[in-house]
ZAMAR-193796 format. One record per residue: residue in one letter; z, x, y of N, C-alpha, C in turn. Coordinates in steps of 0.001 Angstrom, whole numbers, plus 524288, in hexadecimal, padded with zeros to 5 digits. Each point is the difference from the previous one (the first is absolute). Layout:
<pts>
AZXYZXYZXY...
</pts>
This chain:
<pts>
M8570F1C4DBC17BB804288017A80396800FE7FB9A803E5I804EC7FE56800A58014F7FBCE80397800458022B8057BP7FD407FD94803E080020801D48055D8058E8001D80226A800E780380803D380537800D2802238023E7FAFB8023FR7FCDA7FCFB802CF802167FB458026D801767FBFB7FBE5G7FCD87FF807FBCD801497FC577FBE58050A801727FD3CC800C4805117FF08804D3801D87FD8D804AC7FEEE80391R7FF4E8011380504804407FF1C803B88016B7FA3B80038A7FC0A7FC8F7FFEE801057FA65800288030E7FE427FB31A7FEAB8022D7FB75802CC7FE9F7FB38805B1801C680037V800E1804C280209805558020980081803227FC9A803BAL7FD997FE7E8046F802BB7FCB8803CC801577FAB47FDADA7FC507FDC17FD1D800FA7FAE57FDA980480800457FC18F8001E804247FCCA804398009A7FC3680532800E6802C0S7FFF28035380410804CB8010D802EE8020A7FB138028FL7FC677FCD48020E8018E7FB2380280802777FC4C7FC0CF7FDC87FFBE7FB5A802267FCA77FBE680589801BA7FE92V800C28051F7FF4A80527802087FE91803EF7FEFD80450L7FE62800EF804E6803907FF5E8045C8016D7FA4C800D8E7FC3F7FC747FF538013A7FA788008F804027FE467FBF6A7FF7C8021E7FB42803DA7FEC07FC008055B8021880173A8001F804BC8023C804FB8024E801958026D7FD038048AV7FCBB7FE6D803C1801F87FD1C80480802647FAD97FE4FA7FD8E7FD887FC21801F47FAF87FE2F8057F8006A7FDD6Q80190804AF7FE258051A800AD7FDB1803AF802FB8039CA7FE0D801AD80473803478030D80390802F97FC67803A7Q803A580239802EE803277FD1C803BA7FD96800638056FN7FADF7FFA0800537FD3180018804F780135804F38031BG80061804747FD5980118804E7802A27FB6A801D880332R8011580366803DB7FBDE801C2803777FBCD803027FD14D8019B8039A7FC937FC1F803437FD5A7FC217FCAE7FCF1S801E47FC267FD297FC697FCDB7FCDA7FCA87FC7980373T8024D7FDB48041B7FD0A7FC6A8035C7FBD7802DE80323I8019180444802967FC42802EF8032B7FC03802B77FC7CG801B3801DF7FB7F7FC4D802597FC567FBFE7FC197FE2AH801C17FB2E7FF0C7FC657FBDD7FE767FC0D7FEF58045DA801DB7FFA6804DA7FC827FF088046C7FC07804668009DR801B0804CB7FF2F7FC6180475800887FBCC7FFDE7FBCDL801767FE897FB457FC0E7FFA27FBDE7FC1C7FB9A8011FL801F57FBB2802067FC757FBCA8018C7FC34801DC80434A80202802F6803C37FCA1802018042A7FBE6803C07FDD7R80197803797FC8D7FC61803DE7FDDB7FBE97FD8C7FC74S801277FB837FDD37FC407FD647FC8A7FCDC7FBCB802E3N7FFE880055805407FCED7FC728034A801AF7FA547FF80R804F87FF217FF26802457FABC80031802FC7FF8980529T7FD0F800618043B802468008780531803557FB5380181D7FE227FB3C7FF12802FB7FB5F80187805227FFA07FD00Q7FFEC8014A7FAFC804CD7FFE97FCF3803CE80420801F3A7FDF78049A801598036C8041A80215802757FE4580527R7FCF07FD928036E8021D7FE1B804F88045A7FC047FF21D7FF257FC737FC5E803FC7FC0A7FEEA8050F802727FE0EL7FF85803F27FCAE804A98027A7FDD4802F2803218042DY7FD2A802EA8033E80287802C78044D802B87FC2D803AET7FD5D7FBB2801438023F7FC2E803A1805027FDA97FDCEA7FFFA7FEA97FAFB804B47FDCE7FD8D80477803F98000EW7FED6804E47FEE48040A8040F800048024A800B680582L7FC9680032803EA801C68010380553802EA7FB678025AA7FF257FB4F7FDFA803087FB86801D8805C9800B17FEC9E80138802CB7FBDB80574800F67FE86801D98057680169H7FC4A80391801308016380570801437FCEF801A8804D5P801327FDB78048B7FCDB800F0804B8800878057A8024AD80360803367FDFC800B180543802227FD3B804357FCC7D7FC917FE757FC8B7FD29803B97FCA87FB14801D3802E8A8005B80460802D57FBA9801EB803397FB37801507FCB7E800DE802547FB6A7FB918017C7FCAF7FD0D7FB3B7FE13A802CC7FBE87FE8B7FD6F7FB417FE2A7FCFC7FD5C80469W8022180016804CB7FD167FDDE804717FADE802FB800D1Y8003E8052C7FF777FB3E80321800A07FBF87FE9D7FBD2E801C17FF8C7FB2B7FC5E7FED37FBC67FDCF7FA7580077L8032A7FC5A801F67FDF67FAC6801087FBD68003580442G80100802F98041A7FC2080086804267FAE08022A7FE05R80051803CD7FC867FB3E8024A7FDBC7FCFA7FBEE7FCDAE802AC7FCC07FD0B7FD5C7FBF47FCEF7FDC97FBB48037CE802AB7FEC0804477FDD97FC27803A57FAD8801FB8024BL7FFB6804FA801397FB1A80230801F87FBBD7FFC17FBDCK8014C801227FB1F7FC297FFA27FBC87FE027FA707FF5DA803607FC2C801237FE857FA827FF757FD1A7FDF4804BFG7FF108035C803EE7FD3A7FE4A804A6803537FD00803D4R805248011580021803A77FD4D8037B802AE804048038BP7FD3E80200803E7802338043A80335804AF7FE5C80346A800377FB1B801E18047F7FE6280320804FB7FFEB7FCB5A7FF9D7FDDE7FB388047C800147FC78801608059A7FE79G7FC018034A7FF48801038057B7FED9802D9802B48046CA7FE697FED0804CC8028D8026C80482805BE7FE6280057R801257FB087FEE8805727FE448003980354802C37FBF6A7FDF4800A57FB48802F4802B47FBEE800C2805C48015AL7FBF9802718020B8006C8058B80160803AA800DB804A4E7FFF87FC61803BF803B4800578045A8059F7FFD27FE05R800FE7FC837FC3B805457FF947FDCB801878050C7FD41S7FC59802457FD0480117804F07FD5B8012680456803DFL7FCEA8003D80428800A180424803E4805257FF6A802F3T801A57FB2E800F0805087FF1C8029980484801DF7FCA4L7FF957FF027FAEE804308018C7FC6D80014805D57FEF9E7FB608026C7FFE87FFB08058C7FE907FB348027080287P800958028B804917FB7F80269802A27FD29803D17FC71N7FAB57FFA0800107FCDA8033C7FC8E7FA878005F8024CD7FDD6804C2800517FADD800B8802677FBAB7FD357FCFEA80048800147FAC87FBF47FD6F7FCDF800117FA1A800E5V804AD7FDB9800658006A7FA66800FE7FDF77FEB88057AA8014180351803C97FE2F7FF218055B7FA0C800238004AA7FD8F8039F7FD217FA4880065800067FD8C7FB277FD89R802467FE227FBBB7FDD47FB4A7FD80800E87FB2D8036AL8045B7FFEB802DD800FE7FBA88038A7FBF17FFDA80461A7FEA8804898021F7FBF78002B804137FACA7FDF57FDEAL7FEBE8014E7FB207FB337FE1E7FD92800267FA157FF4DA8046A7FDEB7FE3A800807FA607FF387FF637FD1680527R80265801EC804217FF8A7FD69805157FA5A80015801EDA7FD4D8044F7FF207FA868005C801A37FC9A7FC277FCF8Q801117FF5C7FAF97FCE97FC5E7FCD9800F27FA598018CA804927FECF80217801327FAA6801997FE1F7FEC780582A7FE9C80400803157FEA17FF388057B7FA667FE21800A6P7FEC07FD83804767FA827FEE6801407FCE68051380030A7FAD67FFA47FF177FCDC804BF7FFC97FA907FF0E80218L7FDC0804238022D7FA8580026801997FD2C804007FCA4E7FAFC7FF087FEE17FD09803A87FCC97FA508003B801C9P7FE9C803C1803677FA7A800D4801407FD4F802CD7FB7BV7FAF87FECD7FF267FD128025D7FBB47FA7580128801C8V7FDFB804727FE577FA8A80165800EA7FDC0801D97FAD5G7FAF57FF0D7FF2E7FD95801AC7FB227FA257FF548002AG7FD95801867FBBB7FA657FF8A7FFAB7FE0E801127FA8BS7FAF97FEE77FF1D7FDAB800F87FAE27FA398012F800ABR7FDB48022F7FBDE7FA668011C7FFDF7FE2F7FFA97FA60D7FB497FDD97FF2E7FDF87FFB67FAB27FAA7802947FFA4S7FDE98003D7FB317FB23802CD7FF007FB427FD2A80235D800917FB14801A07FBBA7FD1F802777FFEC800A5805E9G8037580352802008000B8011B80592803317FC4C8034DH8030B7FCA27FD96803577FC79802FC804DA802F3801DBV800D880005805168047E8029980257803617FBDA8029BL804EB7FFE37FE7D803AD7FC298020D8048A802C5802A0S801787FE3C8049C804C9801C8802898034A7FB4480159R805288009C7FFA5803757FB88800C480501801AD802C1V801D87FCB18038380513800B98028F802F17FADA7FF9CG80529800577FFB9803097FB3A7FF8A805A2800D28018FL802CC7FBB1800618058E8001F8015A802B87FB967FD1DR804668015A7FD968033B7FC327FD4E805748000880264A8027B7FB748000B8055C7FF7F801D6802CD7FC107FC8DD804AF8014A7FE2A802C47FC607FC99805DF8003F800E0V802A57FBD47FE57805A87FF7D8006F8020D7FDD37FADDA805338003F7FF66802877FDE17FB5A803237FB2A8018EP7FDF67FB407FF2D802F87FB478015C804A37FF157FC60A7FFD38024C7FB558043D7FF9B7FC3B7FFBB804C97FC79D8046C801427FDA9800088048A7FC8B7FC717FEFC7FB52G7FCA3803C77FECA7FC437FF627FBCB7FAE27FDA3801B3A7FF6A7FEF4805157FB297FDA1801F17FE44802B9804FBR7FAD780058800B67FDC7801F0804DC7FB327FCB880150V7FF427FF078050A7FB557FD49801D67FDE9802FD804AFG7FAD67FFB4800C37FDC7802F1804527FAA97FE058018EI7FDBC802B5803B77FAC47FECF801F07FCE58050C8002DA7FAFC7FFB17FEC67FC98804987FFD07FAF47FEE0802DAA7FE0D803ED802B67FAEC7FFAC802947FD108050D7FEEBD7FAF97FF937FEE17FCF3804C57FF1A7FA4B7FF0080166R7FD3680442800D67FA6F7FFAA801387FD2A804617FD37G7FB8A7FEAE7FD997FCCD803DA7FD517FA787FFF880222T7FD9E8048B800317FA868007C801A57FCF5802B77FBB0L7FB2F7FE2E7FF227FCAF801D47FBC57FAC5801E280214A7FDBC803DB7FD5B7FAB4801BD801327FD8F802277FB0CD7FAE57FF377FF5A7FD43802217FB737FB2D8032980189G7FFA68017B804FB7FB84802ED801E57FBB77FC988022DL800077FB007FEB07FC1C7FC51801ED802917FB61802B4D803CE7FD9F7FD54802B97FB788021E805BE80145800E4T802847FC9D802EC8059A8008980106802A17FAD17FED4G8050F8004F7FF70803167FB4F7FF1A80592800E8801B5S802F97FBCC8006E8057A8006F80178802FB7FB547FDE3D8050A800B37FF718035A7FB917FEBC80542800D7802A1A802337FBCD801EF80522800118027E803437FBC37FD73A804E08014A7FEE28033B7FC517FD16805677FF9880265I802417FB747FF638057B7FF328013E802517FCAB7FBA0S804A48016D7FE3F8024C7FD437FB92805EB8006680037T802737FC827FD30805978005E7FF00800C5801907FA51Y804608025B7FEE280109801AE7FAA6805D97FFD67FEF4G801588001A7FB178057D7FFD17FE9A800F9802257FA8ER804F28011D7FF10801B1801F97FAEB805777FDDE7FEF1W800BF7FDC17FB608050D7FDC87FE8680176802067FA9ER804BC802147FFA9801E1802297FB148055E7FDB67FED4P800377FB4F7FDC6805107FD837FF0980331802AA7FBBER7FD608028D7FC548029E802F07FBD77FD5B805507FF8BA802A3803947FD7E7FDDA8054D7FF997FABA8000B7FD43G7FF487FC8E7FC317FB30800017FCF77FC197FBD58018BL8009F7FD9A804877FC7D7FBD1801A97FE62800E6805AAT7FAE080094800ED7FDFC800FF805397FB5F7FC6A80113L800207FD72804827FBBA7FCB4801C37FE038022580532E7FAE080116800527FD91801FB804BD7FB867FC628018FW7FF407FF45805137FBD47FC95801C67FDFF801D180544S7FB377FE7E801357FDC8800D0805317FBD67FBDA800EDG7FF287FEB4804E37FC0A7FC28801577FE6580083805A7G7FAF67FF62801047FE1B80078805567FA2D7FF1B80043V7FD92802178040B7FA5F7FF5F800BF7FD958054D80149R7FAFB800887FE967FCF4804AA8013F7FB157FE4D802E0H7FEF580278804717FB437FF04803047FC328046E7FEE1V7FB7A7FED17FDB87FC48803FB7FE497FAEA7FF7D8030AE7FD9280485801047FB008003F802B87FC9E8041F7FD6AS7FAC67FF3D800417FC5E803C47FDC67FADD7FFE1802FAS7FDA58049C8009C7FAD58004C8026E7FBA07FF5A7FC0AA801577FF767FAFA7FC047FFBB7FBEF7FD107FACE80003R8021E7FC1D8029E7FD5F7FAEE8003F801B67FD42804FDA7FC667FD528027D8013E7FD46804D98043D7FBE57FF0DF803997FFB0803A18043D7FC2E7FFE680379800977FB24A80048804B37FDE980359800E47FB6D8059E800E1801C8T8023F7FBE3802398055B80022801F0802F07FB5C7FDBCA804C8800ED7FE4C803077FBB87FDB6805C98014F80055T803337FC0180000805B1800877FF868018C7FD7B7FADCL80215803297FC7D800EE7FE577FA9E805C08008C7FE96P802027FC897FCA78057D8006B7FE58800BD804587FBFDA804C6801FD7FFB980172803E07FC0F805947FEDF7FE3FA800F68005E7FAF1805367FEEF7FDE7800DB803437FB1CD804E7801527FF0A80162803357FB77805777FE6E7FE41L800AC7FEEA7FAFC8050D7FE807FDCC800D2803117FAF6R804828028E7FF8A8010C803457FB6D805967FF2F7FE19L800957FF627FAE3805147FF4D7FD83800A78042E7FBD5R80451802EC8005580129803FE7FC1C8054E7FEEB7FD95V80024800067FAD2804C67FEF07FD10800E98047B7FC35R804C6801F67FFFE80165804277FC58805207FE837FD66A7FFED7FF7C7FACD804B97FEA07FD25803E48048580041P805187FED07FFE8803E8804398002D7FF4E803D17FB83G801B6804C8800F67FF9B804017FC047FA618018F7FF0AN7FEAB800B07FB247FABE8019C7FE7F7FCC77FB467FE61G800737FBBA803157FD6F7FB247FE957FA817FF8980211P7FD557FBC57FEA57FA8B7FF31801A87FF787FFC1805F1R7FB3B80121801D97FEC17FFBB8058A7FB1B7FCB2800AEV800037FCC2804087FB9C7FC87801277FE968008E805BFD7FAF2800668011C7FE098007E805537FB947FC0E800AEL800D87FC078034E7FC227FBE1800F27FE5280025805B7R7FAEE7FF2F800F57FE1180057805607FB717FC47800D3G7FFD97FD9A8049A7FB8B7FCDF801A97FE9C8017280592R7FADE8006A801277FE778017C805477FA977FDE98015CH7FF4A7FF79805187FAFF7FE6A802377FF3A80327804F5E7FB6C8029A800857FF208034E8048B7FA3A801368009AP7FE31800CE804DE7FAA9801EB800CA7FF9F805BA7FE74L7FB8A8019C7FDD07FF25805677FE7D7FD0F802CA80469A802F88020F803A97FDB68028C804967FF9A805DC7FF10V7FCE78018C7FBFB7FF83805877FEAC7FA908022880109S7FC627FCAD801CA7FADA801DD801A47FDAE7FBFA803C7P7FC8E8019B8038F7FDAC7FC3A8039F7FD137FB967FD4AI7FD65801207FB957FD027FBEB7FD62803997FC0A7FD57L8047B801C27FDE4803B57FC527FDB5802517FC7D80437I801068023E8049B801E17FCCC804517FBD57FC13801A1A7FB2E801CB800857FBC57FC85801A67FF477FB747FC3BN800BB800FE7FAF07FF687FBE87FC13805087FCFA7FF03R8041C8015E802FA8050D7FD4D7FFA6802077FFD87FA65V8000A8046F7FD7A801E5800507FAA1805F87FFDD80005T8022E7FC5C7FD11805A97FF937FF7A801838003A7FA39R804AD801DC7FF118020B8005F7FAAB804807FC2C7FF5DS7FFE07FCE77FBCA804477FC7C7FE8E80128800E67FA3DE804CD8017D7FEC080120801247FA89805CD7FFBB7FEE3V801377FF537FB03805508005D7FE0E8000B8042B7FBC1S8044B802DB7FFA8800578043B7FC2D80583800457FDDBG80074802837FB8A805168009E7FD9180033804C97FC8AK804A6802387FF91800DB804697FC79805487FF417FD5FV80023800D97FAEE804CE7FF827FCF0800DC8051F7FD21E804C1801FE8004080177804BE7FD30804AF7FEC97FC8DV7FF978015E7FAF88040C7FEC07FC3480195805017FD2CP805258012E7FFB18019C804B07FD267FF587FF407FA25A7FE27804157FD697FF63800007FA53801FE805437FE0EG805198004D7FF388024A805087FE957FF9D803C98048DP7FDE1804A87FF107FFB2803E9804277FB4B7FF6880397V7FCB97FC027FF347FB4E7FF5F80338800147FA9F80290W7FC767FF54803C07FF327FAFD802967FA7F7FE117FEC0L7FF9A7FB087FE7E7FAF57FD827FF307FE8F7FCF6804E9R7FB21800A1801C57FE3F7FD85804CC7FB6B7FC5D7FEF9A800027FB9D802C57FB867FC78800007FF1A7FE438059CM7FB147FFB58018B7FEBF7FE87805607FB3A7FC7E80010G7FFC27FCB6803E97FB8E7FC85800927FF4A7FE60805A9R7FB3C7FE90801427FED37FE3E8054C7FB527FC577FFBFV8002F7FBD28030B7FBA37FC578003E7FF777FE29805A0G7FB2A7FF71801C77FF2A7FE5F805617FA457FFB98014BA7FEEB7FFE6805137FAA37FF69801C57FF33802F98050BL7FB1C801CE800BE7FE388022B804EC7FC507FC0680274D801987FDF7804797FCE17FC14802C37FD13802908047CA7FB0C7FE7C800B27FCC7801E48044C7FD1D7FB6980271V7FCE080118803FA7FD397FBD7802C37FC827FCED7FC53L7FD31802B97FC8A7FC1A7FD677FCB6801547FFF47FA38E8049B801EF7FE718012C800317FA71805DB800357FF07T801787FE807FB4E8054C800A67FDFE7FF8E802977FAA7N802C68043F7FF507FF9B803077FB2F805628007F7FD8ER800867FE187FB418050C8005F7FD5B8005C805177FCECR804B9802057FFCF800DA804C57FD01805527FFC47FD59S800878030E7FBD9804EF800227FD1A800E1805787FDD6L804E68012E7FF048017D805177FDDB804197FF2E7FBD2L7FF6D802C87FBAD803E2800187FBD7800F1805A37FE69G804E08013D7FEE080125805587FE678053D800677FD4FG800D2804607FD8A804EE801087FD66800A5805CD7FF0CG804D8801887FEDC800E78058C7FF1B8058F801187FE53V8012F804FD7FFAE8051D801EE7FE5E801BD8041D803E1A804FA7FFBB8019780249803E480380804998029A7FD3EV8006C80520800928041C803047FD768031A802E58042FP804EA7FE83800F48033D802FC803A7801A9805257FD71V7FE98804588026680164805197FDC7804C9802558029FS801927FDDE80480804C2801A7802AB8015D7FBD1803F3E80435800DF802E9801707FC50804167FBE07FFBA80444A7FCEF80424800AA7FC5D80053804677FA4A7FF6F7FE78V7FEAD800767FAFE7FA89800587FE707FED27FC117FBAAE7FB717FD8F8006A7FE1C7FC647FC097FA39801167FF09V7FE5E7FFE67FB0D7FA7A800717FEBA7FE4E7FAE97FD64S7FAF87FEAF8009E7FE387FB007FE047FA4F8004E7FE64G7FE5E7FC287FD027FA867FF4B7FE9E7FEC87FA3880011Q7FB5D7FE95801E97FEAF7FA808003E7FA1A7FF337FFD3V7FE767FB527FE727FA837FE708000B7FF947FAFC80330T7FBB37FF71802DB7FF437FB978038E7FA547FE447FFD6Q7FF267FAEC800687FAB47FDEA8007B7FFBE7FC56804B6L7FC2A800F58035F7FF187FCD7804AB7FAB27FD607FF7DT7FFBB7FAE48010C7FB127FD2B7FF9D7FEF37FCE0804F6Y7FAF97FFA98016C7FE2D7FCA5804417FC6E7FBE27FDABA800857FB28801D67FCD07FBC97FDE77FA478008480187E7FEE9801FF804AE7FAAD80044802057FF2A8052C802DFP7FB27801BD800837FEE88045980393800C77FE1A80597S8003C803AA803B0801007FE898056B7FBDA80239803A2S7FECF7FD08804197FC8B801DF80420802DD8004D80536S80530800287FFBE8032A7FFE1804C98020F80551801A3G7FE738042D7FD4C8017D80536801BB803FB802BB7FCA5Y8012F7FDE27FB5480394802B07FC727FD998002A7FA8FF801C0803C87FCE37FDF2800D77FAC4802E57FC6F7FC33A7FD1C7FCBE7FD13802547FC377FC737FD66800597FAAAP801A18039D7FCA17FDAD8006F7FAD0801C57FB8F7FC6ER7FCFE7FF307FBEF801777FC137FC188052A801797FD66R800A8805027FEF8804C6801CC7FD6F800D5805C380140A804E880176800B78017B8057F8008B804AD801017FC82Q7FFDD8043E7FD0980439801607FC6F802358054C80187I8052D8004D7FFF3802B7804BD801BB80409801857FBEEA8000F804F27FE8F8041C802457FCB58025C8048680304E8052A8000E8006C80276803AD8039880531801F57FDE4A80103804F9800FB8052F802437FF49802398011880568G804F87FED9800B68024D800A4805278056A802527FFBCS801DF801958048E805468021B8006D802457FE6580540Y804EE7FE617FFE0802C87FE9C804CB804EC8035380057A800ED802368049E804A28033B800DC802687FE868053AE8051D7FFE380028802E47FEF7804D2804698040380047V7FFAE8036F803C7803B4804578004980276800308056CY804858029580049802E8800AA804D980112805D3800BDP7FC59802CC80275800CC805A3800CC804D38014380337S801997FC5E80364804C1800A2803198023E7FA94800E8P804E57FF95801C78023F7FACC800E87FD007FCBF803F9D7FCF380285803627FD307FD328041B7FA327FF427FEDCL7FE26801AA7FB7C7FA6E7FFBE7FECF7FF157FD7F7FAADM7FCA17FC177FFE07FE487FD947FB207FA15800607FFAAV7FE0A801847FB667FA658006C7FF167FEB67FD127FAF6A7FC347FC778004B7FE207FD267FB6C7FA35801177FF53L7FE5B800AC7FB277FA8F801477FED87FE467FCFC7FB2ED7FB967FD50800737FDBB7FD087FBAB7FA61801E07FF47V7FED4802517FB817FAE3802577FEF97FDBB7FD997FB0FG7FAFF7FEB98002C7FD4D7FDF47FB6E7FAE8802DC7FF10L7FEE4801357FB1D7FB38802BC7FE837FDDF7FD617FB1EG7FB007FE8D800227FDDA7FD597FB7D7FA1E7FF8480038V7FDFF7FBEB7FD737FA5E7FF0D7FFD27FEF97FA3B8010CQ7FB527FEF0802187FE447FAAD801027FA617FF5B7FE2ER7FEAF7FB377FE997FA837FEB57FF367FF067FA8E80237V7FB487FF38802087FEB87FB4C802EE7FB1A7FD7E7FDB5A8002A7FAE07FFA57FB6A7FD037FE417FE4C7FC6F8046BP7FBC280147802C67FE177FC768041B7FDFE7FAEB7FD9EH7FF907FC038032B7FDBB7FB0E7FE2B7FA41800DB7FE8FG7FE997FE217FB5E7FAA28007C7FE367FE9B805597FDF1A803E48034F7FEF77FEF28054F7FE13804198016F7FBF1P7FEBA8039B7FC70803D3801A17FC19804558034380271V80428800937FD118046280319801E07FE62805B38008CG801D08028D8041A7FEAA80570800F480374803BD7FCF2S7FF1F804F4800CC80308804077FD4880547800C0802B3W803938026B7FD148052C80121802247FF988043880425R802D17FF4A8044080033803D58043B805A5800FD8017CG80106804A8801FD8054A8016080182801EA7FCD9804AAA805177FF2680045802627FD1780448805438027F80152F801347FFFC804F8804D380270801DA802527FC9F80451R805187FF898000B802B47FD5A8044A80505802E980144L801B67FF6C804DE804B8802A9801CA802B17FCA28041AW805157FF807FF85803317FD8580405804D18035B800E6G801128011F804E580490803188015B803067FD818046DF8051B800847FFD4803607FD9A803E8804B08038B800D5S80159800F0804EA804978033680114802E87FDD0804BCT80515800997FFE3803637FE628044B8038E8048C80166L7FFDF80187804EA8035780427801FE803D67FD98803DER8050B8005F7FEC9804037FDF280380801448041D8041BL7FE3D7FEF4804C6801168039780444805B97FFAF8018BQ8022B7FB5B7FFD2805887FEE6800AE800B97FA667FE40P804D17FE217FF36800A37FA9B7FE517FD417FC35803B3G7FC7C7FCE07FDD27FD147FC498032B7FAFC8021B8024ER7FE94804DF7FEE27FB2B8025E801E47FD15802317FB45D7FC517FD017FDF97FD3E801827FB3B7FA33800B88011CL7FDF4804887FEAA7FA7380129800787FD7E7FEFF7FAAFV7FC117FC907FFE77FDB07FE3B7FB147FA418018A7FFD9L7FE63802817FBC27FA928018A7FF2E7FE107FD9A7FAEEE7FB527FD9F800327FD9F7FDBC7FB567FA4F801B17FFABV7FE56801CF7FB637FA958018A7FF247FE107FD637FB0AE7FADC7FF097FFD47FDA67FD7E7FB6F7FA66801E07FF7DA7FE2A800A47FB227FAA9801D07FF237FDEC7FDD27FAE2Y7FADB7FEFA7FFE77FD367FE5C7FB507FAF08031E7FF8BD7FE96801467FB4C7FAD7802187FEC67FE777FD8D7FAD1A7FD297FB96800567FF0E7FCEE7FB4F7FB4D7FC77800CAP7FD647FE627FBC27FBC47FC3480087801D87FADA80261L804F67FE887FF0B801F17FB0A801EA805EA800528009AA801FA7FE0E80467805A17FF80800C8801837FA597FEF9T8043B7FF1D7FD21801707FAB67FE64803157FD1180422A8020F802B7803F4803897FD72803A57FD357FC84803E6A7FB90801B4802177FD437FCFF804087FA377FFD77FEAFA7FCD07FEB1803D87FA547FFE47FF307FDA2804FB80223V7FD00802CA7FCC97FD7C804D0801BA7FA557FEC980168T7FDAE8037E8030C7FADF7FECE802367FB778027A7FD17S8010D8030E7FBE77FBC2802537FCF8801D98010E7FA7DA7FC558018A7FCA280139800D27FA7D802648054D7FEDFS8001880375803B7802838051A7FF4B802F98011B8050BW805127FFF87FFAD8032C7FF71804B180434804318004BR800618026B804728044C8039F8012E8027E7FE3D80517W8051E8003E8003A802DA7FDDE8047B80523802D7800A8G8017F800E1804E1805028025D801248024D7FDAD804DCS805287FF888001C802AC7FDCB8048780535802C5800C9A801F27FFB2804D18051B802288014B802457FCE980479S805197FF6680004802B47FD70804558055180288800BAV801E07FFDA804CE805288021B80141802BC7FC2980395S804F37FF437FF32803137FC68803368056480249800F0L802957FE01803F38054F801A08014C8035C7FB2180069R803837FF5A7FC4A803997FB738001F804C58017880334W800F77FD0880429803F480160803D4803F17FB8580062A804A9800C87FDCA8041A7FC0B8005B802558000280576L800CC7FB6880227801D97FF8580565805FD7FFB88003F
</pts>
C-alpha cells in the first residue's frame, strides 16, 4: 500500500506536468497562471511559486487574491517583510479578516523580539541543572535575523556544585526557501567545586547548513560545533569539551525516504583526548501530512575509555523504531512529538559486547500563540537508555529528563 503522502506527491507531480503543458499553449490566462502557481506552492516549490505570482502581479496589480497568496508564500520562504508588503496590498484592495490576521503575524515575525527562557533537567546520577537566559534579535534584512543571547546554569549532584555563564551572538539566514544557514559563537565561563581552581573561560561555536531541494527532492543537514560539556560538576572540573562535525542526508525512493547519518569528532579534557564516531541509516515512511514512522540502526564508537567523568564504551549499537507527528489542534497551537523505542547493546573497552536492553527517547515541542508576536514555547526531552548518542553521559545506564519554557515577545 502506497502511503498517503507519497500518493499525494505523485498526483501533484502529474497535475503540475499537465498544467505546465496547458500553460505553455494558453494565452497567459489568469486561471492557468494562478492555478500553476498554486500547484507549485502545494508541491513545496515555494521559490518558483513566488516568481510566478510576482510576474503575474507585475501586469495585474489589482488582483487582491494573488497578492494574498504571494504573501503566504513569502512567509513560507522565511521573508516576513516581503510577506507583509504583499498582504498589505491585498488588504488595501479587498478588506478581509483572514488577510488582516495573517498581516499581523507577518509584521510580528519581522519585528525585533525578546525571549526570556527558564528550564532545567535531572538525570539518574543525581545531577540537577537549572538554567535561565535571555535572547534578543532583529532582522537586518528580509530572510535574516541576528541577535545576542545570555544565559546562566547552575549544577548540583549532592556532593559538588558547578555553574556556567555564557554570552554569544547568533544568526539565521535564509536566502531561498530551501536553504538555511544558522550560526552562533561566544564564550562560556565554567566553575566547579569538584576540583580546586576548576574555573575557565572557553569558546563555543555552532554552524549549521540545511538544504532542501524543491518538491519531493533530497534533503541535506550539515553541522559543526565546539562547546564545553557543562552537564555535571566533574565534567566542568575536567574541562571536557566537544568538537565534532555531523551530517544527515535524506533521499526519496518512491513512497519512502532513505536516511544516512554520520558524525565524527573528539571529546577533549585536561588529561586526555578521546575520538568518537557515529554511523547510521534507516527508512522513513510518511503516512500522512502530519505523521511519519521510521526505523534506523546506529553504531557509536569511542577510541579509548575515559577517566574524565563520562561513559565511553568501545562500541554501542542501537536499533530503533520511531514516529514523528506535527499537528495543529487550533490555528494558534502547534504540537510536535518525536518518539523512539528500541534496543541497545554496549561493549566496554576490554570486555565483550553486552546483551540487548530496551531504550526509549522522547522529544516534544509546542508553541501557543497568545496573540500575534506573543508566543509561549514549551520543550521537553527524555531518555531512558544505556547510552544517549547526542552528548556524553555519565554512566552506563542513564535516565534523563528536561523541560524549558520561553516567551517570544515581538516589540
